[in-house]
C-alpha positions in Angstrom: 74.2 107.0 -55.8 71.0 105.1 -56.9 69.5 105.4 -60.3 66.5 107.2 -58.7 68.8 109.8 -57.1 70.6 110.3 -60.5 67.2 110.8 -62.2 66.1 113.2 -59.5 69.4 115.2 -59.8 69.0 115.3 -63.6 65.5 116.7 -63.3 66.6 119.2 -60.8 69.3 120.5 -63.1 66.9 120.6 -66.0 64.5 122.6 -63.9 67.2 125.0 -62.8 68.2 125.5 -66.4 64.7 126.5 -67.5 63.9 128.4 -64.3 64.8 131.9 -65.6 62.2 131.5 -68.4 59.3 131.0 -66.0 60.5 132.6 -62.7 59.9 136.0 -61.3 63.4 137.5 -61.5 62.7 140.4 -59.1 64.9 140.0 -56.0 63.0 139.4 -52.8 63.7 141.6 -49.8 65.7 143.9 -51.9 68.1 146.2 -50.0 69.9 149.2 -51.3 72.1 147.4 -53.9 69.2 145.5 -55.5 66.8 148.5 -55.3 69.5 150.8 -56.9 70.1 148.3 -59.7 66.3 148.0 -60.4 65.8 151.8 -60.3 68.8 152.5 -62.6 67.7 149.9 -65.1 64.2 151.4 -65.1 65.5 154.9 -65.4 67.9 154.2 -68.3 65.4 152.0 -70.2 62.6 154.7 -70.0 65.1 157.3 -71.1 66.2 155.1 -74.1 62.6 154.6 -75.1 62.0 158.3 -75.1 65.2 159.2 -77.1 64.7 156.4 -79.6 61.3 157.8 -80.5 63.0 161.0 -81.7 65.2 158.9 -83.9 62.1 157.2 -85.3 60.6 160.7 -86.0 63.7 161.7 -88.0 63.8 158.4 -89.9 60.1 158.8 -90.8 60.8 162.4 -92.0 63.8 161.3 -94.2 62.0 158.2 -95.7 58.4 159.3 -96.0 58.2 163.0 -95.3 55.3 164.9 -93.6 52.8 162.3 -94.9 54.1 160.1 -92.1 52.8 162.5 -89.4 50.5 159.9 -87.7 53.6 157.7 -87.1 55.5 160.8 -85.8 52.7 161.7 -83.5 52.6 158.2 -82.2 56.3 158.2 -81.5 56.2 161.5 -79.8 53.3 160.4 -77.7 55.2 157.3 -76.6 58.2 159.4 -75.8 56.0 161.6 -73.6 54.6 158.6 -71.8 58.1 157.3 -71.1 59.1 160.7 -69.7 56.0 160.8 -67.5 56.7 157.3 -66.1 60.3 158.4 -65.5 59.7 161.8 -63.9 56.1 162.0 -62.6 54.7 158.6 -62.0 57.4 156.2 -60.7 54.8 153.5 -59.8 53.1 153.6 -63.3 53.1 150.1 -65.0 55.6 150.2 -67.9 54.8 147.0 -69.7 52.4 148.7 -72.1 55.3 150.8 -73.5 57.1 147.9 -75.2 53.8 146.8 -76.6 53.3 150.3 -78.2 56.9 150.3 -79.4 56.4 147.0 -81.3 53.1 148.3 -82.7 54.7 151.6 -83.9 57.5 149.5 -85.4 55.0 147.6 -87.5 53.4 150.9 -88.5 56.8 152.1 -89.6 57.2 149.1 -91.9 53.8 149.7 -93.4 54.3 153.4 -93.8 57.6 152.9 -95.7 57.0 149.8 -97.8 60.6 149.9 -98.9 63.0 147.3 -97.3 66.0 149.5 -98.2 64.6 152.7 -96.4 66.0 154.1 -93.3 62.6 154.0 -91.6 62.4 150.2 -92.1 65.9 150.0 -90.6 64.9 152.2 -87.6 61.7 150.2 -87.2 63.8 147.0 -86.9 65.6 148.5 -84.0 62.4 149.9 -82.6 61.2 146.3 -82.3 64.5 145.1 -81.0 64.5 147.8 -78.3 60.9 146.8 -77.5 62.1 143.2 -76.7 65.0 144.7 -74.6 62.5 146.9 -72.7 60.4 143.8 -71.9 63.5 141.9 -70.7 64.7 144.8 -68.5 61.4 146.2 -67.3 59.2 143.1 -67.0 60.7 140.5 -64.7 57.6 138.4 -64.2 57.2 135.0 -66.0 55.0 136.7 -68.6 58.0 138.4 -70.2 58.9 135.5 -72.6 55.3 134.9 -73.8 54.8 138.7 -74.2 57.9 139.0 -76.5 56.8 135.9 -78.4 53.3 137.3 -79.0 54.7 140.7 -80.1 57.2 139.0 -82.5 54.5 136.8 -84.0 52.1 139.7 -84.3 54.6 141.9 -86.1 55.7 139.1 -88.4 52.0 138.2 -89.1 51.3 141.8 -90.0 54.2 141.9 -92.4 53.1 138.6 -94.1 49.5 139.9 -94.2 50.0 143.5 -95.5 53.4 143.3 -97.2 53.5 139.8 -98.7 55.9 141.0 -101.4 58.6 141.2 -98.8 58.6 137.4 -98.4 59.2 135.4 -95.3 62.8 136.3 -94.6 62.1 139.4 -92.5 59.2 137.8 -90.5 61.3 134.8 -89.6 64.3 136.9 -88.7 62.1 139.1 -86.4 60.9 136.1 -84.5 64.4 134.6 -84.2 65.9 138.0 -83.2 63.3 138.8 -80.5 63.4 135.4 -79.0 67.2 135.5 -78.9 67.1 138.9 -77.2 64.6 137.9 -74.5 66.4 134.6 -73.8 69.7 136.4 -73.5 68.2 138.9 -71.1 66.4 136.3 -69.0 69.6 134.3 -68.6 71.8 137.4 -68.2 69.8 139.4 -65.7 69.8 136.7 -62.8 73.6 136.7 -62.3 73.4 140.5 -62.1 70.6 140.4 -59.5 72.5 137.6 -57.7 75.5 139.9 -57.3 73.3 142.7 -56.0 71.6 140.2 -53.6 75.0 139.1 -52.4 75.9 142.7 -51.6 72.5 143.1 -49.9 73.1 140.1 -47.7 76.6 141.3 -46.8 75.1 144.6 -45.9 72.4 143.0 -43.9 74.9 140.9 -41.9 77.0 144.0 -41.4 74.0 146.0 -40.2 73.0 143.2 -37.8 76.6 143.1 -36.4 76.6 146.9 -36.1 73.2 146.9 -34.4 74.3 144.2 -31.9 77.5 146.0 -31.1 76.0 149.4 -30.8 73.1 148.2 -28.6 75.5 146.3 -26.4 77.9 149.2 -26.2 75.1 151.7 -25.4 73.6 149.3 -22.8 77.1 148.7 -21.3 77.6 152.5 -21.1 74.2 152.9 -19.4 75.0 150.1 -16.9 78.5 151.5 -16.2 77.0 154.9 -15.5 74.3 153.5 -13.3 76.9 151.5 -11.4 78.7 154.7 -10.8 75.5 156.3 -9.6 75.0 153.4 -7.3 78.5 153.8 -6.0 78.3 157.5 -5.6 75.0 157.5 -3.7 73.9 154.4 -1.8 77.3 152.7 -1.5 79.0 155.8 -0.2 76.1 156.7 2.1 75.8 153.2 3.6 79.6 153.1 4.0 79.6 156.4 5.8 76.8 155.2 8.2 78.6 151.9 8.8 81.8 153.7 9.7 80.1 156.1 12.2 82.0 159.2 13.1 81.0 162.8 12.5 79.2 161.9 9.3 76.2 160.5 11.3 76.2 163.0 14.1 73.4 165.1 12.5 70.4 162.8 12.2 68.6 165.3 9.9 71.4 165.4 7.5 71.6 161.6 7.4 67.9 161.3 6.7 68.0 163.9 4.0 71.0 162.1 2.3 69.2 158.7 2.6 66.1 160.2 1.0 68.1 161.5 -1.9 69.9 158.2 -2.3 66.7 156.3 -2.0 65.3 158.3 -4.9 68.4 157.4 -6.9 67.8 153.7 -6.2 64.2 154.0 -7.2 65.3 155.6 -10.4 67.6 152.6 -11.1 64.7 150.2 -10.6 62.2 152.3 -12.6 61.5 152.3 -16.3 63.5 155.2 -17.8 61.0 155.9 -20.6 59.5 158.7 -18.5 62.6 159.8 -16.6 62.9 163.2 -14.8 64.3 166.2 -16.5 68.1 165.7 -17.0 69.0 169.2 -15.7 67.5 168.3 -12.3 70.3 165.7 -11.9 72.9 168.4 -12.0 70.9 170.7 -9.7 70.6 167.9 -7.1 74.3 167.0 -7.5 75.2 170.5 -6.4 73.4 169.9 -3.1 74.6 167.7 -0.3 73.2 166.7 3.1 76.7 166.0 4.4 78.1 169.4 3.8 76.9 173.0 3.1 77.4 174.0 -0.5 77.6 177.7 -1.1 76.6 178.1 -4.7 77.1 181.1 -6.9 76.6 181.9 -10.6 73.8 180.6 -12.8 70.4 180.0 -11.3 68.4 176.8 -11.6 66.2 178.3 -14.4 69.3 179.4 -16.4 70.8 175.9 -16.0 67.6 174.2 -17.1 67.3 176.5 -20.2 71.0 176.1 -21.1 71.0 172.3 -20.7 67.8 171.7 -22.8 69.8 170.7 -25.9 72.4 168.5 -24.1 71.8 164.7 -24.4 70.6 163.0 -21.3 73.5 160.6 -21.3 76.2 163.3 -21.4 74.4 165.4 -18.8 73.9 162.4 -16.5 77.6 161.7 -16.7 78.5 165.3 -16.0 76.1 165.4 -13.0 77.5 162.2 -11.7 81.1 163.6 -11.7 79.9 166.7 -9.9 78.1 164.6 -7.3 81.2 162.5 -6.7 83.4 165.5 -6.2 80.9 167.0 -3.7 80.6 163.7 -1.8 84.4 163.4 -1.6 84.7 166.9 -0.2 82.1 166.1 2.4 83.8 162.9 3.4 87.5 163.9 3.4 87.9 167.7 3.4 87.2 168.2 7.2 85.5 171.6 6.6 81.8 172.5 7.2 81.3 174.0 3.7 82.5 174.3 0.2 82.0 176.8 -2.7 80.5 175.9 -6.0 80.7 178.4 -8.9 78.5 177.7 -11.9 79.1 179.7 -15.0 77.5 179.7 -18.5 79.5 181.4 -21.2 78.3 181.1 -24.7 78.2 177.3 -25.4 80.2 176.3 -22.4 79.1 175.3 -18.9 81.8 175.5 -16.2 81.5 174.2 -12.6 84.3 174.9 -10.1 84.1 173.3 -6.6 86.6 174.6 -4.0 87.2 173.7 -0.3 89.7 174.9 2.2 90.1 171.5 3.8 93.0 169.2 4.5 93.7 168.5 0.8 95.7 165.4 -0.3 98.8 164.2 -2.1 97.8 162.5 -5.3 100.8 160.2 -5.1 100.1 159.0 -1.6 96.3 158.3 -1.6 94.0 155.9 -3.4 92.3 157.8 -6.2 90.1 155.0 -7.5 86.9 156.9 -6.7 88.0 159.9 -8.7 89.2 157.7 -11.6 86.1 155.6 -11.7 83.5 158.3 -11.1 85.0 161.4 -12.6 87.8 160.8 -15.1 86.1 157.8 -16.8 82.9 159.8 -17.1 84.8 162.7 -18.6 86.5 160.5 -21.2 83.3 158.7 -22.1 81.0 161.8 -22.4 83.5 164.3 -23.7 83.8 166.9 -21.0 86.9 168.1 -19.1 87.6 167.5 -15.4 90.6 168.4 -13.4 91.2 168.0 -9.7 94.1 170.0 -8.0 95.0 169.6 -4.4 97.9 170.0 -2.0 98.2 168.7 1.6 96.8 171.5 3.9 96.0 173.7 1.0 92.5 172.6 0.1 91.1 171.1 -3.2 89.8 172.6 -6.4 87.9 170.7 -9.0 87.1 172.3 -12.4 84.6 170.7 -14.9 83.6 172.1 -18.3 80.9 170.9 -20.7 80.4 172.1 -24.2 76.7 172.6 -24.6 76.7 172.4 -28.4 78.8 169.3 -28.6 76.8 166.4 -30.1 76.8 163.0 -28.6 79.3 160.9 -30.4 79.0 157.3 -31.6 81.9 154.9 -32.0 80.3 153.5 -35.2 80.4 155.7 -38.4 76.9 156.6 -39.4 77.5 156.4 -43.1 78.1 153.6 -45.5 81.9 153.5 -45.9 82.5 154.8 -49.5 84.8 151.9 -50.4 82.0 149.4 -49.8 79.5 151.4 -52.0 82.1 152.0 -54.6 83.1 148.4 -54.7 79.4 147.4 -55.1 79.0 149.9 -57.9 82.2 148.7 -59.7 81.2 145.1 -59.3 77.7 145.7 -60.7 79.0 147.7 -63.6 81.7 145.1 -64.5 79.4 142.2 -64.1 76.8 143.9 -66.3 79.4 144.7 -68.9 80.5 141.0 -69.1 76.9 139.8 -69.3 76.1 142.3 -72.0 79.2 141.4 -74.1 78.4 137.7 -73.8 74.7 138.2 -74.5 75.3 140.3 -77.6 77.8 137.8 -78.9 75.4 134.9 -78.5 72.6 136.8 -80.2 75.0 137.7 -83.1 76.0 134.1 -83.5 72.3 133.0 -83.6 71.3 135.7 -86.1 74.3 135.0 -88.3 73.5 131.3 -88.3 69.8 131.8 -89.0 70.2 134.2 -91.9 71.9 132.8 -95.1 72.7 136.3 -96.2 75.3 136.4 -93.4 77.3 133.5 -94.7 80.1 135.7 -95.7 83.7 136.2 -94.7 82.9 139.5 -93.1 80.2 137.9 -90.9 82.8 135.2 -89.8 85.3 137.9 -88.9 82.6 139.8 -87.0 81.8 136.8 -84.9 85.5 135.9 -84.3 86.3 139.4 -83.2 83.4 139.4 -80.8 84.4 136.1 -79.3 88.0 137.2 -78.9 86.7 140.4 -77.2 84.5 138.4 -74.8 87.5 136.2 -73.9 89.7 139.2 -73.2 86.9 140.8 -71.1 86.4 137.6 -69.2 90.0 136.8 -68.4 91.6 140.3 -68.3 92.5 141.7 -64.8 89.9 144.0 -63.3 92.5 146.7 -62.9 95.2 147.2 -65.5 95.8 144.5 -68.0 98.2 143.9 -70.9 98.7 146.7 -73.3 98.0 144.6 -76.3 94.6 143.4 -75.0 93.6 147.0 -74.3 94.6 147.9 -77.9 92.5 145.0 -79.3 89.4 146.1 -77.3 89.9 149.8 -78.3 90.0 148.9 -82.0 87.4 146.1 -81.9 84.3 148.3 -82.1 85.5 149.9 -85.3 86.5 146.6 -86.9 83.2 145.0 -85.9 81.3 148.0 -87.3 83.1 147.6 -90.7 82.4 143.9 -90.7 78.7 144.5 -90.0 78.6 147.1 -92.7 80.3 144.9 -95.3 77.9 142.0 -94.5 75.0 144.2 -95.6 76.9 145.8 -98.5 77.2 149.0 -96.5 73.4 149.4 -96.0 72.4 148.7 -99.6 71.5 145.0 -99.3 69.6 143.3 -96.4 70.2 146.3 -94.2 67.6 145.0 -91.8 70.2 142.4 -90.8 72.8 144.9 -89.8 74.0 144.0 -86.3 74.4 147.6 -85.1 74.8 146.7 -81.4 77.7 144.2 -82.0 80.4 146.8 -81.6 79.1 147.6 -78.1 80.4 144.2 -76.7 84.0 145.5 -76.3 83.0 149.1 -75.9 81.0 148.6 -72.7 84.0 146.9 -71.1 86.0 150.1 -71.5 83.1 152.1 -70.0 82.6 149.7 -67.1 86.4 149.7 -66.2 86.5 153.5 -66.4 89.2 153.5 -69.1 88.7 157.2 -70.0 91.5 157.3 -72.5 90.4 154.0 -74.0 86.8 155.1 -74.3 87.8 158.4 -76.0 90.2 156.5 -78.3 87.6 153.9 -79.2 84.9 156.5 -79.7 87.0 158.7 -82.0 88.2 155.7 -84.0 84.6 154.4 -84.3 83.3 157.8 -85.6 86.3 158.2 -88.0 85.7 154.7 -89.4 82.0 155.3 -90.0 82.8 158.7 -91.6 85.4 157.2 -93.8 83.0 154.5 -95.0 80.5 157.2 -95.9 82.9 159.5 -97.6 84.5 156.7 -99.6 81.2 156.2 -101.2 80.8 152.6 -100.1 77.0 153.2 -99.5 75.9 153.6 -103.1 72.5 155.1 -102.2 71.2 158.0 -100.1 69.3 155.5 -97.9 72.5 153.5 -97.6 74.3 156.6 -96.3 71.4 157.2 -93.8 71.5 153.6 -92.7 75.3 153.8 -92.0 74.7 157.0 -90.0 71.7 155.4 -88.2 73.8 152.3 -87.4 76.5 154.5 -85.9 73.8 156.3 -83.9 72.5 153.0 -82.6 75.9 151.9 -81.4 77.1 155.2 -80.0 73.6 155.9 -78.7 73.6 152.6 -76.7 77.1 153.5 -75.4 75.6 156.8 -74.1 72.8 154.7 -72.6 75.4 152.5 -70.9 77.2 155.5 -69.6 73.9 156.8 -68.3 73.3 153.4 -66.7 76.7 153.6 -64.9 76.0 157.1 -63.7 72.5 156.1 -62.5 73.8 153.0 -60.7 76.4 155.1 -58.9 74.0 157.9 -58.0 71.2 155.6 -56.9 73.6 153.4 -54.9 75.0 156.3 -53.0 71.6 157.9 -52.5 69.7 154.7 -51.6 72.5 153.5 -49.3 72.6 156.8 -47.5 68.8 156.9 -47.1 68.8 153.3 -45.9 71.6 154.1 -43.4 69.6 157.1 -42.1 66.7 154.8 -41.6 68.9 152.1 -40.0 70.4 154.5 -37.6 67.1 156.1 -36.7 65.7 152.6 -35.9 68.9 151.7 -34.1 68.7 154.8 -32.0 65.2 153.8 -31.0 66.1 150.2 -30.3 69.3 151.2 -28.4 67.3 153.7 -26.3 64.8 151.0 -25.4 67.5 148.5 -24.5 69.2 151.1 -22.3 65.9 151.9 -20.6 65.4 148.2 -19.9 68.6 148.2 -17.7 66.2 148.7 -14.7 65.5 144.9 -15.0 69.2 144.3 -14.0 68.8 146.3 -10.8 65.6 144.6 -10.0 67.4 141.2 -10.3 70.2 142.3 -8.1 67.9 142.7 -5.1 68.3 146.3 -4.0 65.1 146.0 -1.9 66.9 145.3 1.4 69.2 148.4 1.0 66.2 150.5 0.0 64.2 149.3 2.9 67.1 150.0 5.3 67.4 153.6 4.0 63.6 154.0 4.0 63.6 153.0 7.7 66.3 155.6 8.4 64.3 158.3 6.5 61.1 157.5 8.4 63.0 157.3 11.7 62.3 153.6 12.3 66.1 153.2 12.6 68.7 155.4 14.0 71.9 155.8 12.0 73.9 156.1 15.3 72.9 152.7 16.6 75.4 149.9 16.2 72.8 147.5 14.8 71.9 150.0 12.0 75.6 150.5 11.3 76.2 146.8 11.0 73.2 146.4 8.6 74.5 149.3 6.5 77.9 147.7 6.4 76.5 144.4 5.1 74.4 146.2 2.5 77.5 148.3 1.4 79.6 145.1 0.9 76.8 143.5 -1.1 76.3 146.5 -3.4 80.0 146.7 -4.0 79.9 143.1 -5.1 77.0 144.0 -7.4 79.1 146.7 -9.0 81.9 144.3 -9.7 79.7 142.4 -12.1 80.7 144.3 -15.2 78.3 145.2 -18.1 80.4 143.2 -20.5 79.3 139.9 -18.8 76.2 139.7 -21.0 75.6 135.9 -20.5 76.8 135.5 -16.9 75.3 138.6 -15.3 71.6 137.7 -15.6 72.3 134.3 -14.0 74.7 135.5 -11.3 72.4 138.1 -9.8 69.8 135.6 -8.5 72.7 133.6 -7.0 74.1 136.7 -5.3 70.7 137.6 -4.0 70.3 134.1 -2.6 73.6 134.4 -0.8 72.7 137.8 0.5 69.3 136.7 1.8 70.9 133.7 3.5 73.5 136.0 5.2 76.4 134.2 3.4 79.4 136.4 2.7 79.9 136.0 -1.1 83.1 137.5 -2.7 83.3 137.7 -6.5 86.5 138.1 -8.4 85.5 138.2 -12.1 87.6 139.1 -15.1 86.1 140.8 -18.1 85.7 137.5 -20.1 82.1 136.5 -20.5 81.0 132.9 -21.0 81.3 131.9 -24.6 77.7 130.7 -24.8 74.5 130.5 -22.7 75.0 126.8 -21.8 78.5 127.5 -20.4 77.1 130.4 -18.4 74.4 128.2 -17.0 76.9 125.5 -15.9 79.2 128.1 -14.3 76.5 129.7 -12.3 75.1 126.3 -11.4 78.3 125.5 -9.7 78.2 128.8 -7.8 74.6 128.2 -6.8 75.4 124.7 -5.5 78.3 126.1 -3.4 75.9 128.7 -1.9 73.2 126.1 -1.2 75.7 124.0 0.8 76.9 127.0 2.9 75.4 128.0 6.2 74.7 131.5 7.5 78.0 133.5 8.3 79.9 131.1 6.0 82.2 132.7 3.3 82.2 131.7 -0.3 84.8 133.2 -2.7 84.3 132.8 -6.4 87.1 133.5 -9.0 86.6 133.2 -12.7 89.4 134.0 -15.1 90.3 132.9 -18.6 93.0 130.4 -19.3 94.6 129.2 -22.5 91.7 126.9 -23.5 88.7 128.0 -21.5 87.5 129.6 -18.2 88.8 128.4 -14.8 86.3 128.6 -11.9 87.7 128.5 -8.4 85.4 128.1 -5.4 86.6 128.6 -1.8 84.0 127.7 0.9 85.1 128.7 4.4 83.0 127.7 7.4 83.3 127.1 11.1 84.9 129.1 14.0 88.3 127.8 13.2 88.3 128.6 9.5 88.1 125.4 7.4 88.4 126.4 3.7 87.4 124.0 1.0 88.7 124.7 -2.5 87.5 123.3 -5.8 88.5 124.2 -9.3 86.7 123.5 -12.6 87.7 124.2 -16.1 85.1 125.1 -18.7 86.4 124.5 -22.2 85.7 127.1 -24.9 84.7 125.5 -28.2 87.5 125.8 -30.9 85.2 127.8 -33.2 84.5 130.3 -30.4 88.2 130.7 -29.7 88.9 131.2 -33.4 86.1 133.8 -33.7 87.4 135.6 -30.6 91.0 135.5 -32.0 89.7 136.9 -35.3 87.8 139.7 -33.5 90.9 140.6 -31.5 92.9 140.6 -34.7 90.4 142.9 -36.4 90.4 145.3 -33.5 
């Protein structure tokens, strides 16, 4: 590394070190974790400002009496402003509140005039809390200069109006406020970084869910449309190609072709303005191939009953009914069938019976029923049974619950463990940062004030450092018994040390470090040690009460200062508990609201993606089949002629090949369809045998289809090209068989497309997860 690079790296590190002092700490593109953290901090700090003003009112009353009513009114007014910002005006700027706090703190000094009074002690904490409020409410670069200006202003006011107090307090105020704001400016970014990490994880998870959900819904839509294509055009073209009794009645054939032509037009049309879903079921109960004697609910009753059923479920149900009617027309051998439609409460039942030849389920191919009826029933949540015996007819019964909501395979709530883990992480990270920050501030204040050069101050610092080390290196859950005992007893011991350093509130009380005991205490709160919290609280209160009853504070103000110091420490503990509650409540609430928004947007995106499946059917080239059926409808072709039957057979084979291209082939399908259409237009018989393994990337898909297209381009009319694509251990194997000539001369070629190792690893991991 060159000297220039070393200098540049050094400057970068220096810039990074000072960045928190001049940067805007607000997280950009905040999601639910960051927004919850910001909201909880704001809520708790505004609540603390309001409550502390009541403490200031009590302190003014004890020290000065009713003559301090202007100070009391100012404190109550500030409390009211904080409550309004919290409850009524969430967008109100809050930076003026710390400014007013500092001003009222200075007024408290001037109103008392006695360094040993409880009002002066409370005013010290008023100013300290003002700096905390700036650090936790104002994240812009102006935070540090604002605190410095406030500290200098208060210190200057003391030097100007209370010169007899000397320079000790003004200097201490400046050092204390700068220590507080520096600790917060360096402590808050790691907390926001954790929230941002959670936000990024949630964003990636949301993107993955969105991709999976849209792909799944689109696949379901394509699968259903493939079934529709099979149940309508494929079956009709196959029936015409086979001839027989099915084409004996030209009117029936034209009517069926007209219905199927409309189905193909629907496939190729934009679904954003689709026909009423109930009409699909009504049309499915009609057939041009066989008379359907329908009984039960009328069309109007069906339309009204089905108004609340999702389009996807109703489309699947109608498709299953259509397939059963078509099968009866093709195989029953009878001129009519009976269809009973019943609506009972929230249940729609359709029973279709024929007295035809029946069948033996063990002896016939039931792929049509499996594909078009049973798979639909499983996917859309309705029941379907088909009973038949040879010579005894067939009965099919379908039932749909009208009130059943459409189900989604992806849970539509944030999994509680994820939210709870985020809450726990934020709380524990905040506890560690607070403990470290309070300890650093205590060290700075003890070093800057000669009055703290006592054994008690050294014991206080040592105990805080030990507590921070235990907090840092103790397990998140559980922990050694002795370390828990140390942290439970540490707040009381630190309280006694802080009291002894100020001679129990009778000497230099303004330097009492009342927040020092909270360093170990918040760890107990953050780790939800209920027994430990209660034990530490009781021990802390008993310790303070013992100090007061033993007469260690020799003055009335000393007793009040001890009580106020206890109130400061325990009050902050309550604030911290409130912070934890707010984080949990806001995290759950914000996450739930964001999930509702996410799923609403996802529903819209998925619906649009499903509607756009018509592009797939445009690419497949249904035009020739549609034109053939249109010619039959308009009597330009006769379904009984051999030429028409041959054309229908060709179109049927082609459409069956189209259906074989599954919806899971996201990368291959869009490129395969033009190749299939080219082979169809050139009268090349193309046979596809594709597995369910898609190409790993778009480049591989392009190369695979390029080989298929090249084989088609070298083939002549009436040639046969067979394409097989299946996964092997390290990639996809493509086999091409080109057969041409009167004596069949097959030419076979095989190619292996390697899957990148990282793709194989990702696929393996996904399978393991599933």
